[in-house]
NULUM-652984 format. One line per 10 residues: number of its first residue (from 1); their letters; for each residue x, y, z of N, C-alpha, C. Coordinates in Angstrom, 2 decimals. Last residue first. Example, Ala and Ser with C-alpha at 12.3 -4.5 7.8 and 13.67 -1.06 7.14 Angstrom:
2
2	sa	12.85,-2.25,7.08,13.67,-1.06,7.14,12.90,0.03,7.87  13.19,-5.69,7.80,12.30,-4.50,7.80,13.20,-3.30,7.80
% end
This chain:
71
71	deylpfsgse	10.68,29.67,6.20,10.23,31.03,5.81,10.72,31.39,4.44  9.55,26.33,6.31,10.66,27.28,6.18,10.11,28.62,5.71  7.53,24.68,8.68,7.63,25.34,7.38,8.84,26.27,7.41  8.29,23.67,11.19,7.58,22.82,10.24,7.73,23.38,8.83  11.34,24.10,12.97,10.23,24.67,12.21,9.60,23.66,11.25  11.84,21.91,15.84,12.34,22.59,14.64,11.14,23.11,13.87  12.72,20.86,19.20,11.78,21.22,18.13,12.54,21.84,16.96  13.28,18.24,21.60,13.46,19.59,21.10,12.44,19.87,20.02  14.90,15.57,23.45,13.76,16.26,22.86,14.13,17.67,22.44  15.87,12.32,24.23,16.33,13.62,23.76,15.20,14.33,23.05
61	eenfvyyvan	14.45,9.91,24.87,15.13,10.69,25.90,15.56,12.10,25.46  13.50,8.13,22.94,12.75,8.26,24.19,13.45,9.09,25.27  14.89,8.58,20.59,15.27,7.45,21.46,14.71,7.59,22.87  13.81,11.87,20.48,14.70,10.87,19.89,15.04,9.82,20.95  11.03,13.66,19.96,11.70,12.91,21.02,12.49,11.82,20.32  10.02,16.92,18.79,10.52,15.56,18.61,11.04,14.99,19.91  7.73,19.10,17.28,8.42,18.70,18.51,8.82,17.24,18.36  7.58,21.45,14.92,7.57,20.00,15.05,8.38,19.70,16.30  5.73,24.45,14.26,6.71,23.67,15.02,6.46,22.18,14.91  3.97,26.60,13.86,5.04,26.30,12.88,6.13,25.48,13.55
51	eepkvyldlt	1.81,26.70,15.44,3.04,27.24,16.01,4.22,27.13,15.05  -0.04,25.41,13.91,-0.37,26.77,14.34,0.82,27.46,15.00  1.02,22.82,13.62,1.11,23.76,12.51,0.82,25.20,12.93  2.65,20.79,15.36,1.75,21.87,15.75,1.83,22.95,14.68  3.34,17.39,15.65,3.26,18.52,14.73,2.22,19.52,15.24  5.60,15.35,17.05,4.34,16.02,17.39,4.29,17.31,16.58  7.25,12.25,16.76,7.05,13.61,16.27,5.66,14.10,16.63  9.70,10.05,17.77,8.33,10.49,18.02,8.22,11.95,17.61  11.69,7.49,17.01,11.48,8.87,16.60,10.00,9.19,16.80  14.19,5.20,18.03,12.79,5.63,18.04,12.74,7.11,17.70
41	kldkvkrnqg	16.87,4.92,17.19,16.03,3.73,17.39,14.55,4.06,17.42  19.51,6.04,15.49,18.19,6.50,15.91,17.25,5.31,15.98  21.71,5.05,14.29,21.71,5.07,15.76,20.37,5.53,16.33  21.39,5.51,11.60,21.15,4.14,12.07,21.15,4.03,13.59  22.24,8.14,11.34,20.80,7.87,11.32,20.51,6.48,11.87  24.98,8.78,13.62,24.45,8.33,12.33,22.94,8.08,12.45  27.48,10.68,15.15,26.09,10.23,15.17,25.60,9.93,13.77  30.02,11.77,15.06,29.89,10.32,15.29,28.46,9.80,15.21  29.94,14.54,14.83,30.40,13.74,13.70,30.17,12.24,13.87  26.90,15.65,16.52,28.33,15.67,16.20,28.66,14.70,15.08
31	gedvwvkkak	24.22,15.77,16.93,24.98,14.74,17.62,26.46,14.74,17.33  22.86,17.53,15.37,23.03,17.88,16.78,23.90,16.88,17.54  22.84,16.24,12.86,23.53,17.51,13.02,23.79,17.87,14.48  21.25,13.91,13.33,22.66,13.80,12.92,23.42,15.09,13.23  18.78,15.10,14.11,19.43,14.05,14.91,20.93,13.97,14.60  18.23,16.74,11.91,18.46,17.34,13.23,19.20,16.35,14.12  17.80,14.73,10.01,18.91,15.66,9.83,19.25,16.34,11.15  15.49,13.56,11.03,16.72,12.76,10.94,17.94,13.64,10.77  13.73,15.72,10.66,14.02,15.22,12.00,15.31,14.40,12.01  13.69,15.92,7.87,14.21,17.04,8.67,14.59,16.56,10.06
21	aivekseaqn	12.44,13.44,7.28,13.81,13.70,6.80,14.45,14.85,7.57  9.95,13.91,8.42,10.80,12.85,8.96,12.24,13.05,8.53  9.06,15.95,6.72,9.18,16.21,8.15,10.10,15.17,8.79  8.98,14.59,4.27,9.85,15.76,4.43,10.10,16.05,5.90  7.05,12.64,4.75,8.42,12.21,4.43,9.41,13.36,4.58  4.73,14.22,5.17,5.32,13.46,6.27,6.77,13.06,5.98  4.82,17.49,3.72,4.55,16.06,3.63,5.29,15.33,4.74  3.35,20.55,4.20,4.53,19.75,4.53,4.11,18.28,4.49  2.29,23.79,3.13,2.15,22.34,3.12,3.46,21.69,3.51  0.46,26.83,3.77,1.71,26.07,3.72,1.41,24.58,3.74
11	gsfevtftsk	-1.96,28.13,4.16,-1.33,28.22,2.86,0.00,27.49,2.71  -2.66,27.39,6.80,-2.41,28.79,6.45,-1.61,28.94,5.15  -1.61,24.14,6.47,-2.09,25.15,7.40,-1.70,26.52,6.89  -1.42,20.70,6.09,-1.63,21.97,5.42,-2.23,22.95,6.41  0.43,17.81,5.92,-0.12,18.81,6.83,-0.24,20.10,6.05  -0.06,14.66,4.44,0.33,16.05,4.25,-0.36,16.93,5.29  0.92,11.52,3.68,0.31,12.30,4.76,0.84,13.71,4.63  0.34,8.67,1.61,0.97,9.95,1.87,0.21,10.64,3.00  1.02,5.27,0.62,0.23,6.29,1.32,1.05,7.57,1.44  0.60,2.14,-0.89,1.28,3.42,-0.92,0.39,4.44,-0.22
1	m	0.84,-1.18,0.00,0.00,0.00,0.00,0.88,1.24,0.00
% end
């Protein structure tokens, strides 16, 4: 089964695959040179389009946020 999931708010759109890719990039970028995507065991995302924010929890312990839409 092929599926897509798109968040649309106030004229902006973000597809789930794009949001997940951004989260993986944050994981790697914030972890220094030794951190790889394969080290990410769990990824929980909470999307709040009205705040232009994606809140994340990596491996059930590291949390933060990044913008859902780029300006």
